[in-house]
mmCIF file of the N, C-alpha and C atoms, coordinates in Angstrom:
data_MODEL
# 
_entry.id   MODEL 
# 
loop_
_atom_site.group_PDB 
_atom_site.id 
_atom_site.type_symbol 
_atom_site.label_atom_id 
_atom_site.label_alt_id 
_atom_site.label_comp_id 
_atom_site.label_asym_id 
_atom_site.label_entity_id 
_atom_site.label_seq_id 
_atom_site.pdbx_PDB_ins_code 
_atom_site.Cartn_x 
_atom_site.Cartn_y 
_atom_site.Cartn_z 
_atom_site.occupancy 
_atom_site.B_iso_or_equiv 
_atom_site.pdbx_formal_charge 
_atom_site.auth_seq_id 
_atom_site.auth_comp_id 
_atom_site.auth_asym_id 
_atom_site.auth_atom_id 
_atom_site.pdbx_PDB_model_num 
ATOM 1   N N  . MET A 1 1  ? 5.913   10.554 -2.314  1.00 0.00 ? 1  MET A N  1 
ATOM 2   C CA . MET A 1 1  ? 4.791   10.191 -1.479  1.00 0.00 ? 1  MET A CA 1 
ATOM 3   C C  . MET A 1 1  ? 4.900   8.723  -1.074  1.00 0.00 ? 1  MET A C  1 
ATOM 4   N N  . LYS A 1 2  ? 4.337   8.419  0.043   1.00 0.00 ? 2  LYS A N  1 
ATOM 5   C CA . LYS A 1 2  ? 4.315   7.051  0.533   1.00 0.00 ? 2  LYS A CA 1 
ATOM 6   C C  . LYS A 1 2  ? 3.198   6.278  -0.152  1.00 0.00 ? 2  LYS A C  1 
ATOM 7   N N  . ALA A 1 3  ? 3.380   4.977  -0.280  1.00 0.00 ? 3  ALA A N  1 
ATOM 8   C CA . ALA A 1 3  ? 2.387   4.133  -0.927  1.00 0.00 ? 3  ALA A CA 1 
ATOM 9   C C  . ALA A 1 3  ? 1.076   4.138  -0.151  1.00 0.00 ? 3  ALA A C  1 
ATOM 10  N N  . ALA A 1 4  ? 1.141   4.201  1.158   1.00 0.00 ? 4  ALA A N  1 
ATOM 11  C CA . ALA A 1 4  ? -0.075  4.212  1.975   1.00 0.00 ? 4  ALA A CA 1 
ATOM 12  C C  . ALA A 1 4  ? -0.902  5.464  1.697   1.00 0.00 ? 4  ALA A C  1 
ATOM 13  N N  . GLU A 1 5  ? -0.227  6.587  1.513   1.00 0.00 ? 5  GLU A N  1 
ATOM 14  C CA . GLU A 1 5  ? -0.930  7.834  1.193   1.00 0.00 ? 5  GLU A CA 1 
ATOM 15  C C  . GLU A 1 5  ? -1.600  7.737  -0.173  1.00 0.00 ? 5  GLU A C  1 
ATOM 16  N N  . LEU A 1 6  ? -0.907  7.108  -1.108  1.00 0.00 ? 6  LEU A N  1 
ATOM 17  C CA . LEU A 1 6  ? -1.446  6.998  -2.461  1.00 0.00 ? 6  LEU A CA 1 
ATOM 18  C C  . LEU A 1 6  ? -2.630  6.038  -2.527  1.00 0.00 ? 6  LEU A C  1 
ATOM 19  N N  . LYS A 1 7  ? -2.602  4.992  -1.731  1.00 0.00 ? 7  LYS A N  1 
ATOM 20  C CA . LYS A 1 7  ? -3.688  4.015  -1.741  1.00 0.00 ? 7  LYS A CA 1 
ATOM 21  C C  . LYS A 1 7  ? -4.995  4.621  -1.253  1.00 0.00 ? 7  LYS A C  1 
ATOM 22  N N  . ALA A 1 8  ? -4.910  5.669  -0.450  1.00 0.00 ? 8  ALA A N  1 
ATOM 23  C CA . ALA A 1 8  ? -6.101  6.314  0.078   1.00 0.00 ? 8  ALA A CA 1 
ATOM 24  C C  . ALA A 1 8  ? -6.792  7.185  -0.975  1.00 0.00 ? 8  ALA A C  1 
ATOM 25  N N  . LEU A 1 9  ? -6.092  7.515  -2.050  1.00 0.00 ? 9  LEU A N  1 
ATOM 26  C CA . LEU A 1 9  ? -6.653  8.376  -3.085  1.00 0.00 ? 9  LEU A CA 1 
ATOM 27  C C  . LEU A 1 9  ? -7.539  7.581  -4.041  1.00 0.00 ? 9  LEU A C  1 
ATOM 28  N N  . SER A 1 10 ? -8.466  8.292  -4.685  1.00 0.00 ? 10 SER A N  1 
ATOM 29  C CA . SER A 1 10 ? -9.322  7.644  -5.675  1.00 0.00 ? 10 SER A CA 1 
ATOM 30  C C  . SER A 1 10 ? -8.563  7.494  -6.992  1.00 0.00 ? 10 SER A C  1 
ATOM 31  N N  . VAL A 1 11 ? -9.152  6.749  -7.918  1.00 0.00 ? 11 VAL A N  1 
ATOM 32  C CA . VAL A 1 11 ? -8.513  6.512  -9.219  1.00 0.00 ? 11 VAL A CA 1 
ATOM 33  C C  . VAL A 1 11 ? -8.331  7.828  -9.966  1.00 0.00 ? 11 VAL A C  1 
ATOM 34  N N  . ALA A 1 12 ? -9.338  8.690  -9.931  1.00 0.00 ? 12 ALA A N  1 
ATOM 35  C CA . ALA A 1 12 ? -9.252  9.978  -10.632 1.00 0.00 ? 12 ALA A CA 1 
ATOM 36  C C  . ALA A 1 12 ? -8.145  10.848 -10.033 1.00 0.00 ? 12 ALA A C  1 
ATOM 37  N N  . GLU A 1 13 ? -8.041  10.837 -8.712  1.00 0.00 ? 13 GLU A N  1 
ATOM 38  C CA . GLU A 1 13 ? -6.995  11.627 -8.058  1.00 0.00 ? 13 GLU A CA 1 
ATOM 39  C C  . GLU A 1 13 ? -5.612  11.083 -8.389  1.00 0.00 ? 13 GLU A C  1 
ATOM 40  N N  . LEU A 1 14 ? -5.491  9.762  -8.475  1.00 0.00 ? 14 LEU A N  1 
ATOM 41  C CA . LEU A 1 14 ? -4.210  9.152  -8.821  1.00 0.00 ? 14 LEU A CA 1 
ATOM 42  C C  . LEU A 1 14 ? -3.792  9.517  -10.241 1.00 0.00 ? 14 LEU A C  1 
ATOM 43  N N  . LYS A 1 15 ? -4.743  9.491  -11.161 1.00 0.00 ? 15 LYS A N  1 
ATOM 44  C CA . LYS A 1 15 ? -4.427  9.848  -12.546 1.00 0.00 ? 15 LYS A CA 1 
ATOM 45  C C  . LYS A 1 15 ? -4.027  11.311 -12.657 1.00 0.00 ? 15 LYS A C  1 
ATOM 46  N N  . ALA A 1 16 ? -4.695  12.175 -11.897 1.00 0.00 ? 16 ALA A N  1 
ATOM 47  C CA . ALA A 1 16 ? -4.348  13.596 -11.901 1.00 0.00 ? 16 ALA A CA 1 
ATOM 48  C C  . ALA A 1 16 ? -2.948  13.805 -11.321 1.00 0.00 ? 16 ALA A C  1 
ATOM 49  N N  . LYS A 1 17 ? -2.636  13.085 -10.265 1.00 0.00 ? 17 LYS A N  1 
ATOM 50  C CA . LYS A 1 17 ? -1.311  13.189 -9.650  1.00 0.00 ? 17 LYS A CA 1 
ATOM 51  C C  . LYS A 1 17 ? -0.226  12.697 -10.605 1.00 0.00 ? 17 LYS A C  1 
ATOM 52  N N  . GLU A 1 18 ? -0.527  11.616 -11.326 1.00 0.00 ? 18 GLU A N  1 
ATOM 53  C CA . GLU A 1 18 ? 0.425   11.076 -12.303 1.00 0.00 ? 18 GLU A CA 1 
ATOM 54  C C  . GLU A 1 18 ? 0.693   12.099 -13.409 1.00 0.00 ? 18 GLU A C  1 
ATOM 55  N N  . LEU A 1 19 ? -0.345  12.740 -13.889 1.00 0.00 ? 19 LEU A N  1 
ATOM 56  C CA . LEU A 1 19 ? -0.189  13.759 -14.928 1.00 0.00 ? 19 LEU A CA 1 
ATOM 57  C C  . LEU A 1 19 ? 0.628   14.935 -14.414 1.00 0.00 ? 19 LEU A C  1 
ATOM 58  N N  . GLU A 1 20 ? 0.352   15.347 -13.190 1.00 0.00 ? 20 GLU A N  1 
ATOM 59  C CA . GLU A 1 20 ? 1.093   16.460 -12.582 1.00 0.00 ? 20 GLU A CA 1 
ATOM 60  C C  . GLU A 1 20 ? 2.581   16.131 -12.461 1.00 0.00 ? 20 GLU A C  1 
ATOM 61  N N  . LEU A 1 21 ? 2.884   14.924 -12.026 1.00 0.00 ? 21 LEU A N  1 
ATOM 62  C CA . LEU A 1 21 ? 4.284   14.521 -11.886 1.00 0.00 ? 21 LEU A CA 1 
ATOM 63  C C  . LEU A 1 21 ? 4.981   14.430 -13.240 1.00 0.00 ? 21 LEU A C  1 
ATOM 64  N N  . SER A 1 22 ? 4.265   13.960 -14.252 1.00 0.00 ? 22 SER A N  1 
ATOM 65  C CA . SER A 1 22 ? 4.845   13.884 -15.599 1.00 0.00 ? 22 SER A CA 1 
ATOM 66  C C  . SER A 1 22 ? 5.199   15.274 -16.114 1.00 0.00 ? 22 SER A C  1 
ATOM 67  N N  . GLU A 1 23 ? 4.312   16.224 -15.874 1.00 0.00 ? 23 GLU A N  1 
ATOM 68  C CA . GLU A 1 23 ? 4.590   17.603 -16.297 1.00 0.00 ? 23 GLU A CA 1 
ATOM 69  C C  . GLU A 1 23 ? 5.768   18.186 -15.526 1.00 0.00 ? 23 GLU A C  1 
ATOM 70  N N  . ASN A 1 24 ? 5.859   17.857 -14.240 1.00 0.00 ? 24 ASN A N  1 
ATOM 71  C CA . ASN A 1 24 ? 6.994   18.339 -13.440 1.00 0.00 ? 24 ASN A CA 1 
ATOM 72  C C  . ASN A 1 24 ? 8.316   17.773 -13.949 1.00 0.00 ? 24 ASN A C  1 
ATOM 73  N N  . ILE A 1 25 ? 8.320   16.505 -14.321 1.00 0.00 ? 25 ILE A N  1 
ATOM 74  C CA . ILE A 1 25 ? 9.530   15.894 -14.868 1.00 0.00 ? 25 ILE A CA 1 
ATOM 75  C C  . ILE A 1 25 ? 9.933   16.600 -16.154 1.00 0.00 ? 25 ILE A C  1 
ATOM 76  N N  . PHE A 1 26 ? 8.953   16.883 -17.003 1.00 0.00 ? 26 PHE A N  1 
ATOM 77  C CA . PHE A 1 26 ? 9.226   17.572 -18.260 1.00 0.00 ? 26 PHE A CA 1 
ATOM 78  C C  . PHE A 1 26 ? 9.896   18.923 -17.995 1.00 0.00 ? 26 PHE A C  1 
ATOM 79  N N  . ARG A 1 27 ? 9.352   19.684 -17.027 1.00 0.00 ? 27 ARG A N  1 
ATOM 80  C CA . ARG A 1 27 ? 9.930   20.999 -16.699 1.00 0.00 ? 27 ARG A CA 1 
ATOM 81  C C  . ARG A 1 27 ? 11.326  20.860 -16.090 1.00 0.00 ? 27 ARG A C  1 
ATOM 82  N N  . MET A 1 28 ? 11.493  19.849 -15.229 1.00 0.00 ? 28 MET A N  1 
ATOM 83  C CA . MET A 1 28 ? 12.788  19.662 -14.575 1.00 0.00 ? 28 MET A CA 1 
ATOM 84  C C  . MET A 1 28 ? 13.874  19.271 -15.569 1.00 0.00 ? 28 MET A C  1 
ATOM 85  N N  . LYS A 1 29 ? 13.519  18.528 -16.611 1.00 0.00 ? 29 LYS A N  1 
ATOM 86  C CA . LYS A 1 29 ? 14.504  18.162 -17.621 1.00 0.00 ? 29 LYS A CA 1 
ATOM 87  C C  . LYS A 1 29 ? 15.000  19.389 -18.367 1.00 0.00 ? 29 LYS A C  1 
ATOM 88  N N  . PHE A 1 30 ? 14.112  20.346 -18.628 1.00 0.00 ? 30 PHE A N  1 
ATOM 89  C CA . PHE A 1 30 ? 14.537  21.580 -19.270 1.00 0.00 ? 30 PHE A CA 1 
ATOM 90  C C  . PHE A 1 30 ? 15.447  22.378 -18.337 1.00 0.00 ? 30 PHE A C  1 
ATOM 91  N N  . LYS A 1 31 ? 15.084  22.436 -17.069 1.00 0.00 ? 31 LYS A N  1 
ATOM 92  C CA . LYS A 1 31 ? 15.921  23.150 -16.108 1.00 0.00 ? 31 LYS A CA 1 
ATOM 93  C C  . LYS A 1 31 ? 17.287  22.487 -15.982 1.00 0.00 ? 31 LYS A C  1 
ATOM 94  N N  . LEU A 1 32 ? 17.319  21.164 -16.047 1.00 0.00 ? 32 LEU A N  1 
ATOM 95  C CA . LEU A 1 32 ? 18.580  20.443 -15.974 1.00 0.00 ? 32 LEU A CA 1 
ATOM 96  C C  . LEU A 1 32 ? 19.459  20.775 -17.172 1.00 0.00 ? 32 LEU A C  1 
ATOM 97  N N  . ALA A 1 33 ? 18.851  20.858 -18.343 1.00 0.00 ? 33 ALA A N  1 
ATOM 98  C CA . ALA A 1 33 ? 19.603  21.159 -19.559 1.00 0.00 ? 33 ALA A CA 1 
ATOM 99  C C  . ALA A 1 33 ? 20.169  22.574 -19.535 1.00 0.00 ? 33 ALA A C  1 
ATOM 100 N N  . THR A 1 34 ? 19.441  23.501 -18.935 1.00 0.00 ? 34 THR A N  1 
ATOM 101 C CA . THR A 1 34 ? 19.912  24.881 -18.886 1.00 0.00 ? 34 THR A CA 1 
ATOM 102 C C  . THR A 1 34 ? 20.768  25.167 -17.662 1.00 0.00 ? 34 THR A C  1 
ATOM 103 N N  . GLY A 1 35 ? 20.835  24.193 -16.742 1.00 0.00 ? 35 GLY A N  1 
ATOM 104 C CA . GLY A 1 35 ? 21.663  24.375 -15.555 1.00 0.00 ? 35 GLY A CA 1 
ATOM 105 C C  . GLY A 1 35 ? 20.961  25.091 -14.427 1.00 0.00 ? 35 GLY A C  1 
ATOM 106 N N  . ASP A 1 36 ? 19.650  25.253 -14.504 1.00 0.00 ? 36 ASP A N  1 
ATOM 107 C CA . ASP A 1 36 ? 18.911  25.974 -13.471 1.00 0.00 ? 36 ASP A CA 1 
ATOM 108 C C  . ASP A 1 36 ? 18.514  25.101 -12.290 1.00 0.00 ? 36 ASP A C  1 
ATOM 109 N N  . ILE A 1 37 ? 18.533  23.801 -12.459 1.00 0.00 ? 37 ILE A N  1 
ATOM 110 C CA . ILE A 1 37 ? 18.096  22.902 -11.390 1.00 0.00 ? 37 ILE A CA 1 
ATOM 111 C C  . ILE A 1 37 ? 19.262  22.636 -10.441 1.00 0.00 ? 37 ILE A C  1 
ATOM 112 N N  . GLU A 1 38 ? 18.955  22.660 -9.138  1.00 0.00 ? 38 GLU A N  1 
ATOM 113 C CA . GLU A 1 38 ? 20.005  22.459 -8.151  1.00 0.00 ? 38 GLU A CA 1 
ATOM 114 C C  . GLU A 1 38 ? 20.109  20.996 -7.725  1.00 0.00 ? 38 GLU A C  1 
ATOM 115 N N  . ASP A 1 39 ? 18.973  20.314 -7.633  1.00 0.00 ? 39 ASP A N  1 
ATOM 116 C CA . ASP A 1 39 ? 18.957  18.934 -7.151  1.00 0.00 ? 39 ASP A CA 1 
ATOM 117 C C  . ASP A 1 39 ? 18.379  18.030 -8.234  1.00 0.00 ? 39 ASP A C  1 
ATOM 118 N N  . SER A 1 40 ? 19.249  17.371 -8.978  1.00 0.00 ? 40 SER A N  1 
ATOM 119 C CA . SER A 1 40 ? 18.789  16.529 -10.089 1.00 0.00 ? 40 SER A CA 1 
ATOM 120 C C  . SER A 1 40 ? 18.158  15.228 -9.612  1.00 0.00 ? 40 SER A C  1 
ATOM 121 N N  . SER A 1 41 ? 18.295  14.902 -8.339  1.00 0.00 ? 41 SER A N  1 
ATOM 122 C CA . SER A 1 41 ? 17.681  13.677 -7.820  1.00 0.00 ? 41 SER A CA 1 
ATOM 123 C C  . SER A 1 41 ? 16.163  13.794 -7.746  1.00 0.00 ? 41 SER A C  1 
ATOM 124 N N  . LEU A 1 42 ? 15.638  15.002 -7.852  1.00 0.00 ? 42 LEU A N  1 
ATOM 125 C CA . LEU A 1 42 ? 14.188  15.197 -7.830  1.00 0.00 ? 42 LEU A CA 1 
ATOM 126 C C  . LEU A 1 42 ? 13.518  14.520 -9.022  1.00 0.00 ? 42 LEU A C  1 
ATOM 127 N N  . ILE A 1 43 ? 14.225  14.455 -10.143 1.00 0.00 ? 43 ILE A N  1 
ATOM 128 C CA . ILE A 1 43 ? 13.675  13.794 -11.332 1.00 0.00 ? 43 ILE A CA 1 
ATOM 129 C C  . ILE A 1 43 ? 13.495  12.307 -11.047 1.00 0.00 ? 43 ILE A C  1 
ATOM 130 N N  . ARG A 1 44 ? 14.490  11.691 -10.457 1.00 0.00 ? 44 ARG A N  1 
ATOM 131 C CA . ARG A 1 44 ? 14.419  10.267 -10.130 1.00 0.00 ? 44 ARG A CA 1 
ATOM 132 C C  . ARG A 1 44 ? 13.306  9.998  -9.124  1.00 0.00 ? 44 ARG A C  1 
ATOM 133 N N  . LYS A 1 45 ? 13.163  10.864 -8.129  1.00 0.00 ? 45 LYS A N  1 
ATOM 134 C CA . LYS A 1 45 ? 12.116  10.690 -7.120  1.00 0.00 ? 45 LYS A CA 1 
ATOM 135 C C  . LYS A 1 45 ? 10.729  10.799 -7.746  1.00 0.00 ? 45 LYS A C  1 
ATOM 136 N N  . ALA A 1 46 ? 10.573  11.726 -8.685  1.00 0.00 ? 46 ALA A N  1 
ATOM 137 C CA . ALA A 1 46 ? 9.276   11.888 -9.353  1.00 0.00 ? 46 ALA A CA 1 
ATOM 138 C C  . ALA A 1 46 ? 8.956   10.667 -10.205 1.00 0.00 ? 46 ALA A C  1 
ATOM 139 N N  . LYS A 1 47 ? 9.975   10.111 -10.857 1.00 0.00 ? 47 LYS A N  1 
ATOM 140 C CA . LYS A 1 47 ? 9.755   8.900  -11.661 1.00 0.00 ? 47 LYS A CA 1 
ATOM 141 C C  . LYS A 1 47 ? 9.332   7.729  -10.781 1.00 0.00 ? 47 LYS A C  1 
ATOM 142 N N  . LYS A 1 48 ? 9.924   7.616  -9.599  1.00 0.00 ? 48 LYS A N  1 
ATOM 143 C CA . LYS A 1 48 ? 9.554   6.545  -8.681  1.00 0.00 ? 48 LYS A CA 1 
ATOM 144 C C  . LYS A 1 48 ? 8.130   6.740  -8.170  1.00 0.00 ? 48 LYS A C  1 
ATOM 145 N N  . ASP A 1 49 ? 7.740   7.988  -7.937  1.00 0.00 ? 49 ASP A N  1 
ATOM 146 C CA . ASP A 1 49 ? 6.365   8.259  -7.518  1.00 0.00 ? 49 ASP A CA 1 
ATOM 147 C C  . ASP A 1 49 ? 5.377   7.869  -8.611  1.00 0.00 ? 49 ASP A C  1 
ATOM 148 N N  . ILE A 1 50 ? 5.724   8.142  -9.860  1.00 0.00 ? 50 ILE A N  1 
ATOM 149 C CA . ILE A 1 50 ? 4.857   7.752  -10.979 1.00 0.00 ? 50 ILE A CA 1 
ATOM 150 C C  . ILE A 1 50 ? 4.732   6.231  -11.029 1.00 0.00 ? 50 ILE A C  1 
ATOM 151 N N  . ALA A 1 51 ? 5.832   5.528  -10.815 1.00 0.00 ? 51 ALA A N  1 
ATOM 152 C CA . ALA A 1 51 ? 5.789   4.064  -10.818 1.00 0.00 ? 51 ALA A CA 1 
ATOM 153 C C  . ALA A 1 51 ? 4.905   3.544  -9.695  1.00 0.00 ? 51 ALA A C  1 
ATOM 154 N N  . ARG A 1 52 ? 4.985   4.170  -8.512  1.00 0.00 ? 52 ARG A N  1 
ATOM 155 C CA . ARG A 1 52 ? 4.119   3.772  -7.406  1.00 0.00 ? 52 ARG A CA 1 
ATOM 156 C C  . ARG A 1 52 ? 2.653   3.983  -7.759  1.00 0.00 ? 52 ARG A C  1 
ATOM 157 N N  . ILE A 1 53 ? 2.356   5.123  -8.366  1.00 0.00 ? 53 ILE A N  1 
ATOM 158 C CA . ILE A 1 53 ? 0.975   5.430  -8.748  1.00 0.00 ? 53 ILE A CA 1 
ATOM 159 C C  . ILE A 1 53 ? 0.474   4.415  -9.762  1.00 0.00 ? 53 ILE A C  1 
ATOM 160 N N  . GLN A 1 54 ? 1.291   4.092  -10.750 1.00 0.00 ? 54 GLN A N  1 
ATOM 161 C CA . GLN A 1 54 ? 0.875   3.133  -11.766 1.00 0.00 ? 54 GLN A CA 1 
ATOM 162 C C  . GLN A 1 54 ? 0.653   1.751  -11.159 1.00 0.00 ? 54 GLN A C  1 
ATOM 163 N N  . THR A 1 55 ? 1.464   1.371  -10.194 1.00 0.00 ? 55 THR A N  1 
ATOM 164 C CA . THR A 1 55 ? 1.299   0.088  -9.523  1.00 0.00 ? 55 THR A CA 1 
ATOM 165 C C  . THR A 1 55 ? -0.024  0.054  -8.757  1.00 0.00 ? 55 THR A C  1 
ATOM 166 N N  . ILE A 1 56 ? -0.322  1.108  -8.042  1.00 0.00 ? 56 ILE A N  1 
ATOM 167 C CA . ILE A 1 56 ? -1.566  1.165  -7.276  1.00 0.00 ? 56 ILE A CA 1 
ATOM 168 C C  . ILE A 1 56 ? -2.775  1.193  -8.207  1.00 0.00 ? 56 ILE A C  1 
ATOM 169 N N  . LEU A 1 57 ? -2.670  1.919  -9.315  1.00 0.00 ? 57 LEU A N  1 
ATOM 170 C CA . LEU A 1 57 ? -3.766  1.920  -10.294 1.00 0.00 ? 57 LEU A CA 1 
ATOM 171 C C  . LEU A 1 57 ? -3.992  0.515  -10.838 1.00 0.00 ? 57 LEU A C  1 
ATOM 172 N N  . ASN A 1 58 ? -2.917  -0.209 -11.095 1.00 0.00 ? 58 ASN A N  1 
ATOM 173 C CA . ASN A 1 58 ? -3.029  -1.580 -11.595 1.00 0.00 ? 58 ASN A CA 1 
ATOM 174 C C  . ASN A 1 58 ? -3.676  -2.482 -10.538 1.00 0.00 ? 58 ASN A C  1 
ATOM 175 N N  . GLU A 1 59 ? -3.294  -2.307 -9.286  1.00 0.00 ? 59 GLU A N  1 
ATOM 176 C CA . GLU A 1 59 ? -3.887  -3.085 -8.196  1.00 0.00 ? 59 GLU A CA 1 
ATOM 177 C C  . GLU A 1 59 ? -5.376  -2.808 -8.084  1.00 0.00 ? 59 GLU A C  1 
ATOM 178 N N  . LYS A 1 60 ? -5.754  -1.534 -8.192  1.00 0.00 ? 60 LYS A N  1 
ATOM 179 C CA . LYS A 1 60 ? -7.160  -1.168 -8.066  1.00 0.00 ? 60 LYS A CA 1 
ATOM 180 C C  . LYS A 1 60 ? -7.974  -1.705 -9.237  1.00 0.00 ? 60 LYS A C  1 
ATOM 181 N N  . SER A 1 61 ? -7.374  -1.776 -10.410 1.00 0.00 ? 61 SER A N  1 
ATOM 182 C CA . SER A 1 61 ? -8.118  -2.278 -11.580 1.00 0.00 ? 61 SER A CA 1 
ATOM 183 C C  . SER A 1 61 ? -8.297  -3.783 -11.497 1.00 0.00 ? 61 SER A C  1 
ATOM 184 N N  . THR A 1 62 ? -7.362  -4.504 -10.883 1.00 0.00 ? 62 THR A N  1 
ATOM 185 C CA . THR A 1 62 ? -7.494  -5.957 -10.775 1.00 0.00 ? 62 THR A CA 1 
ATOM 186 C C  . THR A 1 62 ? -8.349  -6.379 -9.583  1.00 0.00 ? 62 THR A C  1 
ATOM 187 N N  . GLU A 1 63 ? -8.564  -5.488 -8.624  1.00 0.00 ? 63 GLU A N  1 
ATOM 188 C CA . GLU A 1 63 ? -9.413  -5.813 -7.481  1.00 0.00 ? 63 GLU A CA 1 
ATOM 189 C C  . GLU A 1 63 ? -10.843 -6.067 -7.894  1.00 0.00 ? 63 GLU A C  1 
ATOM 190 N N  . GLY A 1 64 ? -11.320 -5.320 -8.869  1.00 0.00 ? 64 GLY A N  1 
ATOM 191 C CA . GLY A 1 64 ? -12.697 -5.445 -9.308  1.00 0.00 ? 64 GLY A CA 1 
ATOM 192 C C  . GLY A 1 64 ? -12.971 -6.691 -10.123 1.00 0.00 ? 64 GLY A C  1 
ATOM 193 N N  . LYS A 1 65 ? -11.940 -7.377 -10.561 1.00 0.00 ? 65 LYS A N  1 
ATOM 194 C CA . LYS A 1 65 ? -12.116 -8.549 -11.418 1.00 0.00 ? 65 LYS A CA 1 
ATOM 195 C C  . LYS A 1 65 ? -12.308 -9.816 -10.630 1.00 0.00 ? 65 LYS A C  1 
# 
């Protein structure tokens, strides 16, 4: 996802999205171990999305201060 799209989401939606991506990474790692995953770059992309979400959450928490 793009950072602009993520900034439009609320804090609760961002946390839910982060949890969803974490669960997807967990499932993809199992698929990678069993050889069922075709594109292993999806794991890296999901990790980058989580980092973007965490950055935006941090920005939103410091805005109120």
